[in-house]
C-alpha positions in Angstrom: -54.1 8.6 -14.1 -53.8 9.3 -10.4 -52.8 6.3 -8.3 -55.3 7.3 -5.6 -58.1 7.2 -8.2 -57.0 3.7 -9.2 -56.9 2.5 -5.6 -60.4 4.0 -5.1 -61.8 2.1 -8.1 -60.0 -1.1 -6.9 -61.7 -0.8 -3.5 -65.0 -0.2 -5.1 -64.8 -3.4 -7.0 -63.6 -5.3 -3.9 -66.7 -4.0 -2.1 -68.9 -5.7 -4.7 -66.9 -9.0 -4.4 -66.5 -9.0 -0.6 -70.1 -10.2 0.3 -69.6 -13.4 -1.7 -66.3 -14.1 0.2 -67.9 -13.3 3.6 -70.6 -15.8 3.0 -67.9 -18.4 3.4 -66.2 -16.6 6.4 -63.5 -15.1 4.1 -62.5 -11.7 3.0 -60.0 -9.7 0.9 -57.9 -6.7 1.6 -56.3 -4.3 -0.9 -52.5 -4.1 -0.2 -51.1 -2.0 -3.1 -51.1 -1.3 -6.8 -47.9 -1.1 -8.7 -48.5 1.4 -11.5 -45.4 0.5 -13.5 -46.2 -3.2 -13.8 -50.0 -3.1 -13.4 -49.9 -5.6 -10.6 -52.6 -5.3 -7.9 -51.6 -7.0 -4.6 -54.3 -8.4 -2.3 -54.4 -10.2 1.0 -56.9 -13.0 1.4 -58.3 -13.1 4.9 -60.3 -15.4 7.1 -61.3 -18.7 5.6 -59.9 -17.5 2.2 -56.4 -17.4 3.6 -56.3 -21.1 4.3 -58.7 -22.4 1.7 -57.3 -24.9 -0.8 -59.4 -23.3 -3.5 -58.1 -19.8 -2.8 -56.1 -19.5 -6.0 -59.3 -20.3 -8.0 -61.2 -17.7 -6.0 -58.4 -15.2 -6.8 -58.1 -16.0 -10.5 -61.6 -16.9 -11.6 -63.4 -14.6 -9.2 -61.6 -11.6 -7.8 -59.1 -11.0 -10.7 -61.8 -11.3 -13.3 -63.9 -8.6 -11.7 -60.9 -6.3 -11.1 -59.6 -6.7 -14.7 -63.0 -5.8 -16.0 -63.5 -2.9 -13.6 -60.0 -1.3 -13.5 -58.4 -1.2 -16.9 -55.0 -0.3 -15.5 -54.7 -3.7 -13.8 -52.7 -6.3 -15.7 -52.5 -9.0 -13.0 -53.6 -9.7 -9.5 -51.4 -11.4 -6.9 -52.1 -12.6 -3.4 -49.5 -11.6 -0.7 -49.2 -12.7 2.9 
């Protein structure tokens, strides 16, 4: 599978998630996808970057949607 296609599908899923984050003054940005390991790196922005519940948002929210929508993803990690 083409990496650009995977990135396009990741961004499509993030567009679905983004409005929920923006309701609380947060956001998310795609950084990169490592095809070899299946790791998707994201940057949490705005209120999400400093929120004490950010890891829960990442794991129970964003990662869950990405794993369901992009089968190539094995894990999602937040980067600074």
